[in-house]
N, C-alpha and C positions, 0 to 999 in steps of 0.2 A: 302547646307547645310554649317554652322557657321565651323570658324576655331576649336572651342574648339570639340566640334562633331566630325568634321573628325579625329581630333590629337587620341579623345577618341577611336572612331573606330579602328583605326590602333592600338592604345597599346593593345585593348582588342584582336586584331586579331594575334598578333606577337606572335610566337611561341619561346620556346629556343634552344639554343646552346645546347643540351646535347646528339646528336646524332650526332655529326661531330667526324671526326676521322683524326688524322693526326700522320706522322711519328715522329720521337724522333727529337727534333729540336738542331740543333746547335746556341750557342750565337756568334750574336744576332739571335732571331727566324726568319725566311724570309718563314713561310707557305705561301699557297695561300689564297687569302684575298678573304672573302665572306661577303655579307651583310645580316642583318639579316631580312631587309624587303624593300621591295621598297617604298621607302617615297617621293610622289610627291612632288614638291617645294614649291608649296604653303602651305603642311602644316608643312614644315619644321620650327621648333621653333627658336628662339634664345635662349641660356645657358648663366646664370649670374651665377660664381662659387665662392662663397667666401669660404676659404680654411682659417682655424688659427690655431695657432701655440700653441701645449700642451692645447687645451682648455678642460677641463674636465666639464662632464657632470654636477656638480652642479655648472657651472656657468653660465649656461643658464636662471636660475631665476631672474638673474641681466640685461635680455637682454630684453627689450620689443618689439623690432621688431623682432627679432627670434621667439618670442613666438606668434607674430603674424603671420608668415612666418608660425609655426606650424598648426594654426587655418585655414589657408589659406588651407593647403598642407597636405603631409603625411610625420609622422614621425616614424624613423626606431629605434625601441625601445633597437635591440638587434645589432646594428652595431658595429662590431669590424675592428681593424685594424691588417694587418697580420706581423706588428713588432711595438710594443709601442716606438719604435724613430723615428725623424724627417727624415732623409735620405732615409733609405729602407721602409717606409712607404708611403713615396712621390716618390719614384721608382716604388712601386707596383701600386700606383694611375694611376701612368702617364704611365704605360707599362699594365695594367690588368694581373699583373704575381707575384705570390709567391715569395719570396726574395732567395728560392733556385730556380725560374727559371732567375731573374736577376741579380744572382751573390751579390749584395747590400743587406748586412745583418747591416753595422753600418755604422758612418759618415764619416768614412776616414780609409785610410791603404791599406791592401792588400785585404781588402773584404768588402769595403764601399766608399760613398764618391761622388762627380760628377766625379772626373777623371776615376773610373773606370767604372760609368755607360757611359760618354762618351765614353772609352776606348771600350766597347762592342757593343758600334755603336746602343745603346738603342734609343736613342736620334732620332732616322732614324723614327723609330716606335712606337708611342705614340697617343693618343687621339686627340692632335694637329695637326700631318700628316694626320692624318684620315679625320676630318674635312676639313684640309686645302684642300686636295684633292676633297673633295666634294663640296668646290666651298666656305665655309665659310671666313670670315675674322675672325682673332684668335689673341686675345691679352693676353701675360702675365704681372701681375705688382708683386712685392713684391719678398718674399723669394721663390728659386727656390731649388736648393738642396746644401748640405752642403758638401764646402769648392770650390763652383761656387765662383770666381773671377771676377767683372763687370770689370774691365781693361784687364784680358787674351784676347789676340789677335790668341791663339790656331797655330801660324804660319799665322793667314792673314794680311791683313792691317787696320783693323777696330776690335773692341770689340766684343768678340764671341757672335754671336745670334744662339739659337738652329734652328735647321728645324722644321716647322709646325708654326710659330707665323709670323704671317704679321706686328704685333708689340709689341715691347719689352721693358718691363723697369723693369730689372734684377738686385736685390740688393745683396752685398754679407752680410761682417757680421755689420748686420744693427740693433740688438738686444736691441741698447739703444734709436734706432728710432731717434737722432739725429746725426750729424755730419757721414752721409755716403756718398756712392758712389752707383750712379744707372746708370746703361749700359740702355741707351735711342736709341732704333736701331742703334747701333754699335758706339754713340758719348758718351763718359763719361761723368756724370753730379755730381760734385760735391754740397752736404748740409750741412748747417751748424747746428747751436744752437737755432737759432731763434723758438718762436713759430709756425712760417707758416711751419717750416721746418720738422712738427712731421711727421713721415713716414707713417703711415696709414691714415691721412689725404691728402700727395701730393697721394700715388697712388690710392685712394680714386676718386680725382679731376680727375685724367686721364683716368681714368677707366672710369668716367661719359663723358668723352671727344669721349672715344672712342666709347660708345655707341650711342651718337650724330651723330657723322660724319657715322657709321656704318647704323643708321637708316636712314639716309639723301639719305645716297647711296641706300637705297633698297636691301643691300646686308645681310642673315642672317648671324648670328655673335656668336663665343664664346668668354669671356672673362673669363680668372681667376684671381682675387685680393687675393694672397696670401699675408696675413698679418705674422709680428714676432709677435705680440700681440697673447695672453699674456704669451710667454713667458719671462723667466729671462732676464734680473732683471727688467721685470714688470713695463714698465716704464709707468705712466698714461699720456693723455694728460692734460696741463696743466690747463684746465678747471676741471679736473676731480681729481684731487689733494689731494684735501679734503673730495669725497666722501664715504658714509659709514661709518663715524666715530664709532668707537668700535665696529664693525663687527668683528665676531671671526669665525675662519674654523671652521665647523660639526663636532659634535662630535658623530659620529655613533657608531656600536657596534665593529666594528675594529679598530676606533679610540685608540691607546695604548693598543692594544689588540695584542697578539701572535697565530698564528695558532696552535690547537694541532698536532703535530708531525710537525711542521715547517722543512721544509729542511735546511742543514748546513748553506745555505749562510745567511738565516735568524736568527736559531734558538738562536744565543747569544745575539740577542738585548735585551739590557737592557729598561725599561720603560721609557717616556720620561721625561725630566727634567720641571720644570716649566718656567725656560729660556727657551728649546726647543720649549715650547707651544707655548710662547711669539711669538716667532720667526714666529712658524707657522701661529698665528693668523695673524700677520704682512706681512706674503706672501699673504695669501686669501686677504685681504684687498685690498692690492697692484693688484694682477690678478682680482679680481672684479672691481677696480678701470679702470685697462687697457682696458677690455670687453664694457667699453662702448663707447669710439669709434669704436670699430669694429661695435657695433650694429649701430651707427649714420651712418658708412658708409656703411652700407646693406640701412636702410633708405634712404641717400641720392641716393646709386643707382635705388632702386624703384621709388622715384621720378622722377629720370632722366629717366627710362622708359617708364613712365606715361606721362613724357612731350615730347617724343621723337615720342609719339603715337605708343610704341611696347610691353608696358606692356603685354597687352593680349594673346603676341604672344613668350612670353618671358619662358622659364621655369628657375627657381632659384633654387638653389643648396647651402647648408649651412653645412660646417662643420667642422674637426679638423683630422691633422693629427696621434694625439695619445689622452691619457687622461693624467692623473697627480695624483698621490699620494700625501698627504700632513697629515701624522699623522697615518695614516694606518696603520697598522703592525710596530708600532713601528718607524717608517720609517720619516725620515725627506723629504724637498722636493725632489722630482724626476718621475721618471718613469722608465722603462724595463722592469719589472716585467708582468708576465700574469695573476696577478691580475686583476679583472673587471674595478677596479680606473684605472687601465692603458692603458688596451686593448679596454673597450667600447670609444666611442665617439658620439658627435651629427651627426647625419645626415636626413638633414630636405629638401623636397624637393616641390616645387609649382609650378602651372604654367597652360598651358592648356593640359585637358586629364588625370590631376592628381586629385587622390580624396582629398577634401577639410575633413581638420578633424579628419584624418584617420591613426591609429598608426597601424604598421604593426611588429609583433615580430618574422619572420622569419630570421635566420642567413646572414645577407650580410655582405659584406666587402668591403673594398676601393679597391679590383682588380674589384669591379663591376662597378665603375663609367666608365671605358675606353669605354666596352662594349655598355653600357647606352647611352654615349653620341652618339656615333658612330649610335644606332639604331634610338636618335631622329633625326638624322642629313641625316639619311637614307644612311650613308657612310658605305663605304666597309672596314672589318677589317681582321685582320689575323685570320688564323683557329686554333691557337694552345695556344690561348688564356686562361689563368683560371678562368677570371672572366665570371659572366653571367649579361644578358640586365636584368635592374631590371623592365622593363617597364609592364610589366604584373602585379607587384604588387603595382606600382603607379595608375593602374586603377582600384584597389581591387580584382585583379583576385588572384586565389590560384593555382600557377602552381605547377608542379612539381619542387621541388627546394634541396638544400642540405641541410643536415642535423647537418653537422659539419665545423666549422669553424678553418683555423688553423693560429697559430700563432709561430713565428720561431723568433730568437734569439743568437747571438754572443755574447759571451762577458766573462769574466768582462772587463769593460771598464776604462784602466788606461792610453787611450790618454789624454796628457796634453793640448793638442792645442784641445780638441774637446769642445765645449760649454756646452756638455749636460754632459763630463765626470761626474759620480758620486761623491758626496763628500761622506767623513766618515759617515755613519750612517742614508745614503740616498736611501741606496739598490743596489747593484750591483750583479743581479746575473750570476752564470755561462751561457753557452752556454744551451740554450733547444728547445724544440718544444714544443707544446700544443695543444690537441683538444678541442672546447667548441664548446658542441651543447645547443640544449634548456635546459636542465637540468643537465648537468656537464663539470666541467672542469679538464681535464687529463693535468698532466705534465711531461715530461720524462727529466734530466737533464743530461749533458755529463758527470758528475761525480757520477753518478748512484742514485742521490736523485729521488724520483716519489712523486705527487702529484695528488689527487682524490679530487675532494670537490661537493659535492650533492649540486646544488643552488638552489633546489628547495623545501631543508629543511634548506639549509644552505646559504642564500644567500648573505652572509657578507663573508665567505669563510673561515671561524673560526677551521675548524672541518677537516683537511686531514684523511680521511678514508682509504687511499691506505693501509695501515696495515691490515685492516679487509677483501679488496676484495680475493677471491678466486682465483686459481691459475689460472683456466681458466679465469676467466675474467680479469687477470694481461692479459694477452698472447692475448687475443681478442683486449684490447685496445690496446697492444702495433702494433699488424698487422696492425690496421686500423692507429695508427699514422704514421708509417714508410709508408704504401701504399701513404698516402699523401704526406708524407716530401717528396718522390723519385717519384712522378708524372711526368710526361712532359705534354705539351700540352692539347689538349682536353680531355686526360684521365682524368686532374686534375676534369673535370667537373661528371665524375663518382665515384672517390676514394672521394671527398666528402659527400657523402652518406654512412654514417656511421650508423650501428645498434646500436640500444641501448642506 
């Protein structure tokens, strides 16, 4: 039986972990480990994971190799993040837990950032540690968690490398793509401003070298390449700096429009000025330019897989830590809202056992990647994960699945050290929690404001219908949201099944 058929059979046979139970965990979670399936060593694929920064759905059109990946694999059209901000989203991705499970809600301070993630011991239980224990070689390259400093030894004798990674090339504040520092397996290296120092190209080349070495060693591997692009300042590679002359930001129905019954943090936004629209167009053009290097990186990794003879044995995953708004709802460039512009992101998977050309509308989230990677590797995972294994969906199955995604946010953000601190006019909502189902988005703010958008009839979220809901409907929504925001461990995989 060929490799693809063996993996397809394994994917079709896997069952979801919806019946697991576990005690309420302390932080960090230390529940008993379970393996979703017994995957024979010869069926375990390699995994290449490309994670971008702030890449919104409307940028995929400028990425031909991502579109080719969609043709070869499965696209999740309703993929959402647990928090539309870098650090909490990445913390959820690494651990398979919602922000209320990791405690990471922001990029720094008492409720976020690398220091909190590290202090709580979450690095001891991630998809990297899962796969390392299963015999995989693992590599990380690029952006880790906000406030991570490559030079920091954390009390050791060498620059700190988190557990689970056999190869580590972590960067700190490298948003400008030049003049940055990399922690290369515990040794600090400084890069300059020459064209060959452009960060996306550097980490792409190192990832290719890791793939070739792993293939030569005949060892299964996982590599995460985490780009800073297209995060501000939206620095394109030199060869892309003149691309897309005259390109303008999309002017959809939500552009320069306010929702009816907008929440207080948004309600006073004035119409965009001509100068602001020009700035938005400039930012969109720079973002489109900057993703060209990411697209080439993806193509280069694919070419390396083919050259090393492991392309047929490798699952390739492409995604982003969150979306981005540009003019929608009269907002200047930014994120952190519960609107689809910010919480939806691309997720494309291709490889052995994955249906080609498939589009899946199930509500999947970033918490699902850890159990999925572990399932592909036949690795044991803690029983208290909040996420679900995507493999049945990748093989074209229709398993019992969650009906609601959860988004959690702490704000407003006034931290001057935060590269994502919203500038005036870009949107800086107070703390909220939101439910997003196939048909609606419901948001509760800490200040008492509420939103309810029927996305089936109002896909651009311009009519807040909460004032028209019945008291019983309001109570049901509140109960469902509270149940999910307070869930622990495996109970989250039943709390995410919301009626109506």
